[in-house]
Backbone as CSV, one residue per row, in Angstrom:
resi,resn,N_x,N_y,N_z,CA_x,CA_y,CA_z,C_x,C_y,C_z
1,MET,-1.407,-3.879,28.898,-1.367,-2.707,28.084,-2.068,-2.956,26.759
2,PHE,-2.645,-1.907,26.235,-3.308,-1.980,24.941,-2.567,-1.102,23.946
3,PHE,-2.249,-1.666,22.804,-1.614,-0.911,21.733,-2.562,-0.898,20.542
4,ALA,-2.748,0.264,19.972,-3.602,0.373,18.796,-3.008,-0.438,17.655
5,PRO,-3.839,-1.133,16.923,-3.338,-1.981,15.823,-3.039,-1.174,14.560
6,ILE,-2.206,-0.151,14.706,-1.889,0.740,13.585,-1.335,-0.015,12.370
7,PRO,-0.375,-0.924,12.544,0.137,-1.628,11.350,-0.949,-2.397,10.598
8,LEU,-1.834,-3.047,11.312,-2.903,-3.809,10.654,-3.890,-2.874,9.961
9,ILE,-4.238,-1.779,10.610,-5.149,-0.803,10.008,-4.518,-0.224,8.746
10,ARG,-3.256,0.136,8.828,-2.555,0.712,7.679,-2.473,-0.292,6.533
11,LYS,-2.123,-1.534,6.841,-2.021,-2.577,5.823,-3.366,-2.728,5.100
12,ASN,-4.438,-2.846,5.854,-5.761,-3.014,5.255,-6.170,-1.789,4.432
13,HIS,-5.824,-0.610,4.921,-6.156,0.622,4.204,-5.446,0.659,2.842
14,ILE,-4.165,0.329,2.825,-3.401,0.327,1.575,-3.988,-0.684,0.594
15,ILE,-4.244,-1.892,1.064,-4.788,-2.940,0.193,-6.170,-2.549,-0.327
16,ASP,-7.013,-2.013,0.539,-8.358,-1.600,0.119,-8.309,-0.500,-0.932
17,ARG,-7.450,0.490,-0.728,-7.368,1.614,-1.668,-6.812,1.158,-3.021
18,LEU,-5.784,0.322,-3.014,-5.226,-0.179,-4.277,-6.250,-1.048,-5.005
19,SER,-6.968,-1.857,-4.264,-7.998,-2.704,-4.855,-9.111,-1.864,-5.468
20,ALA,-9.541,-0.825,-4.767,-10.611,0.041,-5.264,-10.207,0.746,-6.557
21,CYS,-8.926,1.003,-6.725,-8.426,1.664,-7.946,-8.161,0.676,-9.066
22,GLY,-8.244,-0.611,-8.779,-7.963,-1.618,-9.795,-6.491,-1.807,-10.071
23,ALA,-5.647,-1.455,-9.103,-4.189,-1.578,-9.262,-3.767,-3.008,-8.950
24,THR,-3.858,-3.868,-9.954,-3.562,-5.283,-9.754,-2.412,-5.791,-10.614
25,SER,-1.742,-4.886,-11.308,-0.593,-5.272,-12.131,0.292,-4.050,-12.321
26,PRO,1.514,-4.249,-12.770,2.382,-3.089,-13.023,1.776,-2.101,-14.028
27,ALA,0.990,-2.596,-14.960,0.382,-1.717,-15.963,-0.711,-0.827,-15.368
28,THR,-1.363,-1.293,-14.299,-2.448,-0.521,-13.686,-2.042,0.091,-12.346
29,ALA,-0.762,0.040,-12.029,-0.261,0.553,-10.750,-0.521,2.052,-10.619
30,VAL,-0.705,2.489,-9.362,-0.942,3.904,-9.060,-0.090,4.316,-7.868
31,THR,0.086,5.600,-7.698,0.769,6.087,-6.495,-0.195,6.004,-5.323
32,PHE,0.356,6.017,-4.122,-0.510,6.001,-2.946,-1.405,7.234,-2.921
33,ALA,-0.876,8.383,-3.333,-1.672,9.613,-3.345,-2.846,9.481,-4.315
34,ALA,-2.594,8.932,-5.493,-3.659,8.755,-6.479,-4.692,7.738,-6.012
35,ALA,-4.262,6.758,-5.233,-5.181,5.742,-4.715,-6.008,6.264,-3.548
36,GLY,-5.596,7.384,-2.962,-6.328,7.934,-1.830,-5.865,7.422,-0.485
37,VAL,-4.639,6.922,-0.438,-4.075,6.448,0.830,-3.791,7.665,1.715
38,ILE,-4.286,7.615,2.936,-4.093,8.709,3.887,-2.618,8.787,4.271
39,ASN,-2.065,10.000,4.280,-0.654,10.228,4.607,0.258,9.288,3.811
40,PRO,0.296,9.434,2.496,1.029,8.482,1.662,2.526,8.387,1.952
41,GLU,3.117,9.407,2.547,4.553,9.385,2.828,4.881,8.883,4.238
42,LYS,3.890,8.555,5.019,4.102,8.092,6.396,4.084,6.566,6.456
43,PHE,4.534,6.038,7.562,4.491,4.596,7.846,5.240,3.786,6.789
44,THR,6.424,4.227,6.438,7.202,3.545,5.399,7.596,2.125,5.803
45,ALA,7.718,1.870,7.095,8.075,0.511,7.536,6.974,-0.484,7.166
46,ILE,5.738,-0.060,7.231,4.632,-0.942,6.868,4.649,-1.196,5.363
47,THR,4.904,-0.163,4.592,5.003,-0.322,3.142,6.143,-1.272,2.790
48,LYS,7.285,-1.109,3.429,8.425,-1.997,3.174,8.091,-3.447,3.524
49,ARG,7.365,-3.638,4.610,6.980,-4.995,5.019,6.030,-5.618,3.987
50,LEU,5.095,-4.827,3.469,4.180,-5.329,2.437,4.933,-5.682,1.153
51,LEU,5.924,-4.881,0.809,6.736,-5.169,-0.372,7.568,-6.434,-0.163
52,LYS,8.189,-6.548,0.991,9.052,-7.703,1.278,8.255,-9.006,1.309
53,SER,7.046,-8.954,1.846,6.217,-10.160,1.926,5.417,-10.396,0.632
54,ARG,5.657,-9.552,-0.371,5.044,-9.675,-1.693,3.520,-9.609,-1.658
55,VAL,2.993,-8.757,-0.805,1.560,-8.469,-0.801,1.275,-7.408,-1.857
56,ILE,2.190,-6.432,-1.949,2.107,-5.404,-2.980,3.425,-5.378,-3.743
57,GLY,3.371,-4.799,-4.929,4.569,-4.627,-5.736,4.767,-3.153,-6.027
58,GLN,5.977,-2.786,-6.429,6.298,-1.402,-6.742,6.964,-1.338,-8.105
59,THR,6.548,-0.374,-8.901,7.164,-0.165,-10.202,8.394,0.724,-10.025
60,PRO,9.281,0.749,-11.002,10.485,1.594,-10.886,10.189,3.083,-10.691
61,ASP,9.024,3.528,-11.139,8.686,4.941,-10.992,7.873,5.250,-9.736
62,GLY,7.788,4.301,-8.802,7.181,4.575,-7.498,5.685,4.351,-7.400
63,ARG,5.113,3.610,-8.331,3.689,3.277,-8.247,3.544,1.881,-7.631
64,TYR,2.377,1.605,-7.056,2.156,0.356,-6.337,0.956,-0.398,-6.895
65,TYR,0.986,-1.719,-6.707,-0.108,-2.577,-7.143,-0.183,-3.807,-6.249
66,ILE,-1.332,-4.456,-6.241,-1.520,-5.679,-5.454,-1.007,-6.856,-6.278
67,ILE,-0.218,-7.706,-5.638,0.313,-8.895,-6.333,-0.702,-10.030,-6.240
């Protein structure tokens, strides 16, 4: 069986969009919508995994940045 690599595509998309916006610290953090992430409210499990593995960080007001 073949399964589409949705988690990997989503992970790369989030990282690419945050990087393109220069969101590399809490001071420069942006929302997923502002970064241009497609369907910013979808795939929350992938976002949680990125946060838990400390690939991205989240500010108290819901903005994200690359760690």
